[in-house]
ZAZAMAR-139168 format. One record per residue (C-alpha): chain; x, y, z. Coordinates in Angstrom, 2 decimals. Layout:
ZAZAMAR-139168
+----+---------+---------+---------+
| ch |    east |   north |      up |
+----+---------+---------+---------+
|  A |       X |       Y |       Z |
...
+----+---------+---------+---------+
***
This chain:
ZAZAMAR-139168
+----+---------+---------+---------+
| ch |    east |   north |      up |
+----+---------+---------+---------+
|  A |   61.43 |   14.16 |  -70.14 |
|  A |   61.05 |   10.55 |  -69.09 |
|  A |   57.78 |    9.50 |  -67.42 |
|  A |   57.63 |    6.60 |  -64.91 |
|  A |   56.53 |    3.14 |  -65.08 |
|  A |   52.79 |    2.30 |  -64.59 |
|  A |   51.49 |   -0.16 |  -61.83 |
|  A |   49.65 |   -2.90 |  -63.66 |
|  A |   45.81 |   -2.28 |  -63.93 |
|  A |   43.70 |   -5.41 |  -63.76 |
|  A |   40.48 |   -5.85 |  -66.17 |
|  A |   37.23 |   -5.99 |  -64.66 |
|  A |   34.51 |   -8.07 |  -66.59 |
|  A |   31.70 |   -6.01 |  -68.22 |
|  A |   31.77 |   -2.07 |  -68.32 |
|  A |   31.01 |    0.45 |  -66.07 |
|  A |   28.40 |    3.43 |  -66.41 |
|  A |   29.10 |    6.42 |  -68.59 |
|  A |   31.62 |    8.90 |  -66.91 |
|  A |   30.17 |   12.20 |  -65.91 |
|  A |   32.00 |   15.08 |  -64.44 |
|  A |   31.53 |   18.72 |  -63.46 |
|  A |   32.59 |   21.02 |  -66.00 |
|  A |   34.05 |   24.40 |  -64.63 |
|  A |   32.91 |   26.27 |  -67.76 |
|  A |   29.32 |   25.15 |  -68.03 |
|  A |   28.80 |   25.00 |  -64.24 |
|  A |   27.02 |   21.55 |  -64.26 |
|  A |   27.94 |   17.72 |  -64.14 |
|  A |   27.45 |   16.40 |  -67.61 |
|  A |   28.80 |   13.49 |  -69.83 |
|  A |   32.41 |   13.56 |  -70.89 |
|  A |   32.57 |   13.40 |  -74.51 |
|  A |   35.09 |   10.35 |  -74.85 |
|  A |   32.59 |    8.21 |  -72.74 |
|  A |   29.92 |    8.75 |  -75.21 |
|  A |   31.93 |    7.00 |  -77.81 |
|  A |   32.70 |    3.59 |  -76.58 |
|  A |   36.25 |    2.36 |  -77.07 |
|  A |   37.52 |    5.70 |  -78.73 |
|  A |   40.70 |    7.50 |  -77.74 |
|  A |   40.24 |    9.87 |  -74.67 |
|  A |   42.55 |   12.59 |  -74.18 |
|  A |   43.63 |   14.79 |  -71.15 |
|  A |   46.15 |   17.51 |  -70.30 |
|  A |   46.70 |   17.99 |  -66.98 |
|  A |   49.18 |   20.73 |  -65.48 |
|  A |   52.10 |   19.53 |  -63.80 |
|  A |   54.57 |   20.63 |  -61.22 |
|  A |   57.11 |   23.55 |  -61.06 |
|  A |   59.76 |   21.61 |  -59.68 |
|  A |   61.54 |   23.73 |  -56.90 |
|  A |   60.16 |   21.61 |  -53.92 |
|  A |   58.81 |   18.39 |  -53.12 |
|  A |   55.43 |   16.79 |  -53.84 |
|  A |   53.08 |   17.75 |  -51.33 |
|  A |   49.49 |   16.35 |  -50.37 |
|  A |   47.64 |   19.31 |  -52.59 |
|  A |   49.61 |   18.21 |  -55.58 |
|  A |   48.87 |   14.35 |  -54.81 |
|  A |   45.18 |   15.19 |  -54.38 |
|  A |   45.04 |   16.85 |  -57.75 |
|  A |   46.95 |   13.73 |  -59.52 |
|  A |   44.82 |   11.23 |  -57.64 |
|  A |   41.66 |   12.87 |  -59.04 |
|  A |   42.74 |   12.62 |  -62.56 |
|  A |   44.29 |    9.22 |  -61.86 |
|  A |   40.63 |    8.00 |  -61.29 |
|  A |   39.36 |    9.32 |  -64.59 |
|  A |   42.23 |    7.83 |  -66.19 |
|  A |   41.54 |    4.25 |  -64.71 |
|  A |   37.34 |    4.87 |  -65.33 |
|  A |   38.37 |    5.39 |  -68.70 |
|  A |   40.27 |    2.04 |  -69.04 |
|  A |   37.16 |    0.39 |  -67.37 |
|  A |   35.23 |    1.95 |  -70.12 |
|  A |   37.48 |    0.44 |  -72.70 |
|  A |   39.25 |    3.72 |  -73.75 |
|  A |   42.68 |    4.11 |  -75.26 |
|  A |   44.08 |    7.20 |  -73.31 |
|  A |   46.42 |    9.81 |  -74.25 |
|  A |   47.42 |   11.78 |  -71.32 |
|  A |   49.85 |   14.46 |  -71.31 |
|  A |   51.41 |   16.39 |  -68.37 |
|  A |   53.93 |   19.32 |  -68.40 |
|  A |   56.75 |   20.11 |  -66.03 |
|  A |   57.28 |   23.95 |  -65.68 |
|  A |   61.02 |   23.90 |  -65.41 |
|  A |   61.75 |   27.31 |  -66.57 |
|  A |   59.90 |   29.57 |  -64.21 |
|  A |   60.89 |   32.52 |  -61.60 |
|  A |   59.92 |   30.42 |  -58.35 |
|  A |   62.52 |   27.66 |  -59.65 |
|  A |   65.22 |   30.44 |  -60.37 |
|  A |   64.54 |   31.91 |  -56.87 |
|  A |   64.73 |   28.83 |  -54.95 |
|  A |   67.77 |   27.84 |  -56.71 |
|  A |   69.46 |   31.25 |  -55.84 |
|  A |   68.55 |   30.99 |  -52.34 |
|  A |   69.94 |   27.46 |  -52.16 |
|  A |   73.25 |   28.31 |  -54.20 |
|  A |   72.37 |   25.54 |  -56.66 |
|  A |   71.87 |   25.44 |  -60.61 |
|  A |   68.27 |   25.73 |  -61.36 |
|  A |   68.47 |   22.73 |  -63.87 |
|  A |   70.03 |   20.54 |  -61.02 |
|  A |   67.24 |   21.74 |  -58.71 |
|  A |   64.61 |   20.94 |  -61.36 |
|  A |   65.93 |   17.44 |  -62.14 |
|  A |   66.19 |   16.52 |  -58.41 |
|  A |   62.71 |   17.42 |  -57.56 |
|  A |   61.29 |   15.75 |  -60.79 |
|  A |   62.97 |   12.50 |  -59.77 |
|  A |   61.43 |   12.79 |  -56.25 |
|  A |   57.91 |   13.39 |  -58.11 |
|  A |   58.39 |   10.48 |  -60.10 |
|  A |   59.32 |    8.42 |  -57.08 |
|  A |   56.05 |    9.55 |  -55.26 |
|  A |   53.71 |    9.14 |  -57.95 |
|  A |   55.04 |    5.62 |  -58.54 |
|  A |   54.52 |    4.94 |  -54.48 |
|  A |   50.98 |    6.40 |  -54.93 |
|  A |   50.43 |    4.07 |  -58.03 |
|  A |   49.35 |    6.94 |  -59.92 |
|  A |   49.29 |    5.97 |  -63.72 |
|  A |   52.04 |    7.83 |  -65.85 |
|  A |   51.29 |   10.21 |  -68.45 |
|  A |   51.84 |    9.12 |  -71.96 |
|  A |   53.81 |   12.49 |  -72.62 |
|  A |   55.60 |   14.16 |  -69.71 |
|  A |   57.12 |   17.10 |  -71.20 |
|  A |   59.23 |   19.59 |  -69.74 |
|  A |   58.88 |   23.52 |  -70.91 |
|  A |   62.32 |   23.46 |  -71.71 |
|  A |   61.88 |   20.76 |  -74.21 |
|  A |   59.09 |   22.60 |  -75.93 |
|  A |   60.35 |   26.05 |  -76.53 |
|  A |   60.38 |   25.83 |  -80.15 |
|  A |   56.90 |   25.07 |  -80.00 |
|  A |   55.83 |   27.80 |  -78.01 |
|  A |   57.76 |   30.06 |  -80.05 |
|  A |   55.70 |   28.93 |  -83.00 |
|  A |   52.57 |   29.59 |  -81.29 |
|  A |   53.58 |   32.97 |  -80.30 |
|  A |   54.54 |   33.75 |  -83.90 |
|  A |   51.01 |   32.84 |  -85.06 |
|  A |   49.43 |   35.02 |  -82.18 |
|  A |   51.49 |   38.03 |  -83.40 |
|  A |   50.52 |   37.22 |  -87.02 |
|  A |   46.92 |   37.14 |  -86.16 |
|  A |   47.09 |   40.14 |  -84.05 |
|  A |   46.15 |   38.34 |  -80.90 |
|  A |   49.57 |   39.54 |  -79.42 |
|  A |   51.62 |   42.55 |  -79.32 |
|  A |   55.13 |   43.66 |  -78.53 |
|  A |   55.45 |   46.10 |  -75.50 |
|  A |   58.15 |   49.33 |  -76.16 |
|  A |   61.32 |   47.61 |  -74.78 |
|  A |   62.53 |   51.09 |  -73.40 |
|  A |   65.76 |   50.28 |  -71.87 |
|  A |   65.69 |   46.75 |  -73.13 |
|  A |   67.20 |   45.84 |  -76.52 |
|  A |   64.44 |   43.53 |  -77.30 |
|  A |   60.46 |   43.74 |  -76.31 |
|  A |   58.39 |   41.58 |  -74.18 |
|  A |   55.45 |   39.99 |  -76.04 |
|  A |   51.74 |   40.08 |  -74.54 |
|  A |   48.81 |   38.31 |  -75.36 |
|  A |   45.39 |   40.45 |  -75.73 |
|  A |   42.75 |   39.24 |  -73.27 |
|  A |   40.14 |   40.54 |  -75.74 |
|  A |   41.61 |   38.41 |  -78.59 |
|  A |   38.57 |   35.98 |  -78.25 |
|  A |   35.17 |   37.01 |  -77.71 |
|  A |   34.51 |   34.11 |  -75.28 |
|  A |   37.52 |   35.21 |  -73.01 |
|  A |   36.10 |   34.70 |  -69.42 |
|  A |   34.02 |   31.59 |  -70.30 |
|  A |   35.87 |   29.08 |  -68.44 |
|  A |   36.15 |   30.72 |  -65.20 |
|  A |   33.12 |   32.80 |  -65.31 |
|  A |   34.60 |   35.59 |  -62.99 |
|  A |   33.89 |   39.14 |  -63.40 |
|  A |   36.65 |   41.67 |  -64.51 |
|  A |   37.31 |   42.79 |  -60.89 |
|  A |   37.91 |   39.12 |  -59.76 |
|  A |   40.12 |   38.50 |  -62.60 |
|  A |   42.24 |   41.29 |  -61.64 |
|  A |   42.44 |   40.32 |  -58.22 |
|  A |   43.44 |   36.79 |  -58.98 |
|  A |   45.70 |   37.94 |  -61.72 |
|  A |   47.59 |   39.92 |  -59.30 |
|  A |   47.86 |   37.37 |  -56.57 |
|  A |   48.85 |   34.49 |  -59.14 |
|  A |   51.92 |   35.60 |  -61.09 |
|  A |   50.00 |   38.57 |  -63.42 |
|  A |   51.49 |   41.88 |  -63.96 |
|  A |   48.52 |   44.24 |  -64.25 |
|  A |   50.70 |   47.46 |  -63.65 |
|  A |   53.30 |   46.48 |  -66.48 |
|  A |   53.74 |   50.02 |  -68.35 |
|  A |   52.99 |   49.66 |  -71.83 |
|  A |   50.11 |   46.94 |  -72.06 |
|  A |   46.94 |   47.94 |  -73.81 |
|  A |   45.01 |   46.30 |  -70.89 |
|  A |   45.79 |   45.23 |  -67.26 |
|  A |   44.71 |   41.52 |  -68.11 |
|  A |   46.81 |   41.22 |  -71.12 |
|  A |   49.31 |   38.39 |  -70.45 |
|  A |   52.97 |   37.57 |  -70.78 |
|  A |   53.78 |   35.45 |  -73.96 |
|  A |   57.49 |   35.92 |  -74.13 |
|  A |   59.89 |   37.68 |  -71.65 |
|  A |   62.97 |   39.16 |  -72.91 |
|  A |   66.22 |   38.12 |  -71.80 |
|  A |   67.24 |   39.64 |  -68.54 |
|  A |   70.87 |   39.39 |  -66.95 |
|  A |   71.50 |   36.26 |  -64.95 |
|  A |   68.15 |   34.39 |  -66.68 |
|  A |   68.06 |   31.46 |  -69.04 |
|  A |   67.07 |   32.41 |  -72.64 |
|  A |   66.21 |   30.93 |  -75.82 |
|  A |   66.67 |   32.35 |  -79.35 |
|  A |   63.33 |   33.72 |  -81.13 |
|  A |   62.23 |   35.85 |  -83.97 |
|  A |   61.38 |   38.51 |  -81.36 |
|  A |   64.93 |   38.30 |  -79.78 |
|  A |   66.35 |   36.14 |  -76.93 |
|  A |   64.05 |   35.31 |  -73.80 |
|  A |   61.90 |   32.78 |  -72.17 |
|  A |   58.01 |   31.72 |  -72.59 |
|  A |   55.46 |   33.05 |  -70.35 |
|  A |   53.44 |   30.25 |  -68.12 |
|  A |   50.14 |   30.06 |  -70.12 |
|  A |   51.65 |   29.46 |  -73.49 |
|  A |   53.75 |   26.54 |  -72.28 |
|  A |   50.70 |   24.53 |  -71.79 |
|  A |   48.88 |   25.65 |  -74.66 |
|  A |   51.67 |   24.80 |  -77.11 |
|  A |   52.56 |   21.54 |  -75.47 |
|  A |   48.83 |   20.41 |  -75.72 |
|  A |   48.41 |   21.52 |  -79.04 |
|  A |   51.54 |   19.57 |  -80.26 |
|  A |   50.64 |   16.29 |  -78.57 |
|  A |   46.98 |   16.16 |  -78.92 |
|  A |   46.04 |   16.65 |  -82.49 |
|  A |   42.53 |   15.55 |  -82.53 |
|  A |   40.77 |   17.60 |  -79.83 |
|  A |   41.11 |   17.69 |  -75.96 |
|  A |   38.43 |   15.87 |  -73.85 |
|  A |   39.86 |   17.23 |  -70.57 |
|  A |   42.00 |   20.00 |  -69.46 |
|  A |   42.79 |   19.66 |  -65.59 |
|  A |   44.44 |   20.78 |  -62.73 |
|  A |   43.74 |   22.22 |  -59.11 |
|  A |   41.16 |   24.83 |  -58.77 |
|  A |   43.81 |   27.71 |  -58.12 |
|  A |   44.61 |   27.28 |  -61.93 |
|  A |   41.18 |   28.19 |  -63.13 |
|  A |   42.30 |   31.74 |  -63.65 |
|  A |   44.45 |   33.14 |  -64.83 |
|  A |   46.15 |   30.17 |  -65.79 |
|  A |   43.57 |   27.70 |  -67.44 |
|  A |   41.49 |   30.77 |  -69.04 |
|  A |   44.60 |   32.14 |  -70.66 |
|  A |   46.02 |   28.55 |  -71.87 |
|  A |   42.42 |   28.01 |  -73.47 |
|  A |   42.48 |   31.41 |  -75.17 |
|  A |   45.96 |   31.13 |  -76.60 |
|  A |   44.95 |   27.75 |  -78.13 |
|  A |   41.47 |   28.86 |  -79.24 |
|  A |   43.23 |   31.70 |  -81.22 |
|  A |   45.72 |   29.46 |  -82.87 |
|  A |   43.28 |   26.65 |  -83.64 |
|  A |   40.29 |   28.63 |  -84.26 |
|  A |   38.24 |   26.10 |  -82.24 |
|  A |   35.38 |   27.46 |  -79.91 |
|  A |   36.60 |   25.61 |  -77.03 |
|  A |   40.20 |   24.41 |  -76.37 |
|  A |   38.78 |   21.53 |  -74.20 |
|  A |   35.49 |   19.92 |  -74.22 |
|  A |   35.57 |   19.52 |  -70.34 |
|  A |   37.36 |   21.84 |  -67.88 |
|  A |   37.89 |   19.59 |  -64.66 |
|  A |   39.28 |   21.07 |  -61.48 |
|  A |   40.18 |   19.51 |  -58.09 |
|  A |   39.84 |   21.12 |  -54.74 |
|  A |   42.58 |   22.39 |  -52.45 |
|  A |   44.14 |   20.52 |  -49.54 |
|  A |   44.63 |   22.39 |  -46.34 |
|  A |   46.37 |   21.76 |  -43.11 |
|  A |   45.71 |   23.67 |  -39.64 |
|  A |   43.08 |   25.62 |  -40.99 |
|  A |   44.67 |   27.04 |  -44.14 |
|  A |   45.35 |   26.03 |  -47.90 |
|  A |   48.63 |   23.72 |  -47.93 |
|  A |   51.09 |   25.86 |  -49.93 |
|  A |   54.81 |   26.53 |  -50.25 |
|  A |   54.42 |   30.21 |  -49.55 |
|  A |   52.62 |   29.30 |  -46.18 |
|  A |   55.36 |   26.77 |  -45.48 |
|  A |   52.51 |   24.56 |  -44.01 |
|  A |   53.25 |   21.47 |  -46.43 |
|  A |   52.71 |   17.69 |  -45.74 |
|  A |   55.10 |   16.05 |  -48.05 |
|  A |   54.40 |   12.69 |  -49.60 |
|  A |   58.24 |   11.80 |  -49.59 |
|  A |   58.12 |   12.60 |  -45.82 |
|  A |   55.21 |   10.30 |  -45.12 |
|  A |   56.94 |    7.75 |  -47.05 |
|  A |   60.11 |    8.00 |  -45.05 |
|  A |   58.05 |    7.69 |  -41.91 |
|  A |   56.90 |    4.33 |  -42.78 |
|  A |   53.31 |    5.46 |  -43.84 |
|  A |   51.99 |    3.13 |  -46.32 |
|  A |   51.34 |    5.23 |  -49.37 |
|  A |   47.92 |    3.09 |  -49.97 |
|  A |   46.66 |    4.88 |  -46.71 |
|  A |   47.59 |    8.28 |  -48.12 |
|  A |   45.80 |    7.47 |  -51.19 |
|  A |   42.67 |    6.32 |  -49.42 |
|  A |   42.82 |    9.39 |  -47.06 |
|  A |   43.11 |   11.74 |  -50.04 |
|  A |   40.17 |   10.05 |  -51.63 |
|  A |   37.88 |   10.01 |  -48.56 |
|  A |   36.86 |   13.48 |  -49.55 |
|  A |   35.10 |   14.52 |  -52.89 |
|  A |   37.79 |   15.83 |  -55.45 |
|  A |   36.23 |   19.00 |  -55.84 |
|  A |   35.91 |   19.74 |  -52.26 |
|  A |   38.22 |   22.14 |  -50.45 |
|  A |   39.40 |   19.82 |  -47.42 |
|  A |   41.89 |   19.45 |  -44.65 |
|  A |   44.49 |   16.79 |  -43.76 |
|  A |   45.22 |   15.57 |  -40.41 |
|  A |   46.59 |   12.92 |  -38.46 |
|  A |   43.20 |   11.56 |  -37.56 |
|  A |   42.25 |   11.31 |  -41.35 |
|  A |   45.57 |    9.36 |  -41.94 |
|  A |   44.72 |    6.98 |  -38.96 |
|  A |   41.19 |    6.37 |  -40.27 |
|  A |   42.46 |    5.74 |  -43.66 |
|  A |   45.27 |    3.37 |  -42.26 |
|  A |   42.29 |    1.56 |  -39.99 |
|  A |   40.34 |    1.31 |  -43.07 |
|  A |   43.04 |   -0.36 |  -45.45 |
|  A |   43.58 |   -2.89 |  -42.80 |
|  A |   39.78 |   -3.79 |  -42.68 |
|  A |   39.87 |   -4.04 |  -46.50 |
|  A |   42.90 |   -6.18 |  -46.46 |
|  A |   41.55 |   -8.54 |  -43.78 |
|  A |   38.11 |   -8.87 |  -45.66 |
|  A |   39.68 |   -9.64 |  -49.21 |
|  A |   41.97 |  -12.18 |  -47.54 |
|  A |   39.05 |  -14.14 |  -46.23 |
|  A |   38.45 |  -17.69 |  -47.71 |
|  A |   35.15 |  -16.58 |  -48.81 |
|  A |   32.74 |  -13.48 |  -48.26 |
|  A |   29.34 |  -12.31 |  -49.46 |
|  A |   28.37 |  -11.88 |  -53.20 |
|  A |   30.55 |   -9.10 |  -54.53 |
|  A |   28.57 |   -8.41 |  -57.96 |
|  A |   26.49 |   -5.60 |  -56.07 |
|  A |   29.15 |   -3.70 |  -54.34 |
|  A |   31.43 |   -3.85 |  -57.30 |
|  A |   28.35 |   -2.35 |  -59.67 |
|  A |   27.72 |    0.35 |  -57.09 |
|  A |   31.31 |    1.36 |  -56.89 |
|  A |   31.40 |    1.76 |  -60.51 |
|  A |   28.15 |    3.73 |  -60.40 |
|  A |   29.49 |    6.22 |  -57.74 |
|  A |   32.77 |    6.86 |  -59.30 |
|  A |   31.06 |    7.33 |  -62.75 |
|  A |   29.13 |   10.12 |  -61.19 |
|  A |   31.51 |   12.94 |  -60.71 |
|  A |   34.03 |   10.94 |  -58.93 |
|  A |   31.91 |   10.13 |  -55.76 |
|  A |   34.50 |    8.57 |  -53.47 |
|  A |   32.84 |    8.98 |  -50.41 |
|  A |   29.89 |    7.08 |  -51.49 |
|  A |   32.11 |    4.20 |  -53.36 |
|  A |   34.16 |    4.11 |  -50.06 |
|  A |   31.01 |    3.77 |  -47.89 |
|  A |   29.78 |    0.82 |  -50.16 |
|  A |   33.25 |   -0.93 |  -49.90 |
|  A |   33.07 |   -0.44 |  -46.00 |
|  A |   29.35 |   -1.88 |  -45.97 |
|  A |   30.62 |   -5.11 |  -47.89 |
|  A |   33.65 |   -5.36 |  -45.67 |
|  A |   31.80 |   -4.80 |  -42.34 |
|  A |   29.55 |   -7.74 |  -43.47 |
|  A |   32.49 |   -9.98 |  -44.65 |
|  A |   34.34 |   -9.62 |  -41.43 |
|  A |   31.25 |  -10.02 |  -39.15 |
|  A |   29.04 |  -12.67 |  -40.82 |
|  A |   31.60 |  -14.18 |  -43.38 |
|  A |   30.12 |  -15.61 |  -46.49 |
|  A |   29.88 |  -18.55 |  -48.80 |
|  A |   31.29 |  -16.86 |  -52.20 |
|  A |   35.06 |  -17.80 |  -52.52 |
|  A |   35.57 |  -15.72 |  -55.63 |
|  A |   34.10 |  -12.68 |  -53.87 |
|  A |   37.24 |  -11.40 |  -51.88 |
|  A |   39.41 |  -11.42 |  -54.82 |
|  A |   36.56 |   -9.57 |  -57.04 |
|  A |   36.62 |   -6.85 |  -54.51 |
|  A |   40.34 |   -6.79 |  -54.27 |
|  A |   40.57 |   -6.45 |  -58.14 |
|  A |   37.93 |   -3.82 |  -58.35 |
|  A |   39.75 |   -1.76 |  -55.83 |
|  A |   43.09 |   -2.26 |  -57.40 |
|  A |   41.67 |   -1.23 |  -60.71 |
|  A |   39.19 |    1.53 |  -60.01 |
|  A |   40.82 |    3.04 |  -56.77 |
|  A |   44.38 |    2.13 |  -57.45 |
|  A |   44.79 |    0.53 |  -54.15 |
|  A |   46.67 |   -2.71 |  -53.75 |
|  A |   45.02 |   -4.97 |  -51.31 |
+----+---------+---------+---------+
***
């Protein structure tokens, strides 16, 4: 699947501090493995969209968080290998296509194209590998075969079906549950809410996860040794990550709503196949974006779409600044007031960096690097820049290089073009 064109990232002199991020599994902020090895390759897998609707601000906030990580890795001198999937075969996609009387493939193509346009507008750096699930079915079949051979998976009595479904045993790894840290009751509740089927007859455990869904009438299917069908959700990401990143994964990332069951099972699938203790060295999750007091989601119908804001003439850099005004791990709300504040901030920053001279920029650039390296503390980094901008606009300065230095740092680290 075609990715999108990157915005140029300027190079800053020097090198920022070591990157530290909160690890969901360890429940603490700690150094990212790649950052401890200067100029090594850094690897990241971030779950992509299910393309049955347009990019909303919840999506955008997640991809902006990992875009910051990408930019900080570049600032540290790393070569970055970033993989992102597109779940272009899934029930929500088929349901929306049926509702709108369109072919599910055409719907997916349309929404992926719009997603690319939104990412370009927001200046999100593209993944090295942008992989549709339909492009990687053979890889998923291979993973499922290995899981069946090892006893980590089993087939469910097909009953009236000609071919059986295949399920993964939740107890196939001794450490299952370490990423989320949830107890069984919480797991069952979230599993039910987020696409699981705990009541499926024939399963050995309510938590066992679908690996392969045998072909049903009117559904797309692919051939496999266990009969025609299509892959489950979690094995998709496990297979794509394992096949694209062959030397260990520094970060598995996504929104906090993916911690369980999706990321927990993705990690377990991969660990069974690779025989590694941890799928990723770091598990990183972004908070949810809400609107009108509730989480922003398609099911609630309370979406603020990036494409709509763009069509209204909103500067994408203001959208970016508005989303980065809160800490990436925090659940937070979008509002017209937040957008107005971000637009005003963008105007002030552009005015300050357009001055012929300003206060020395070395300290503010160093502090921005320091704050972002400390678990992406964008509120502190923005406050530091606001302080420099305020001084520049009120008092001026004598450093003719400072305005360009700040504009370059904001471009390289924040992805905002001043």
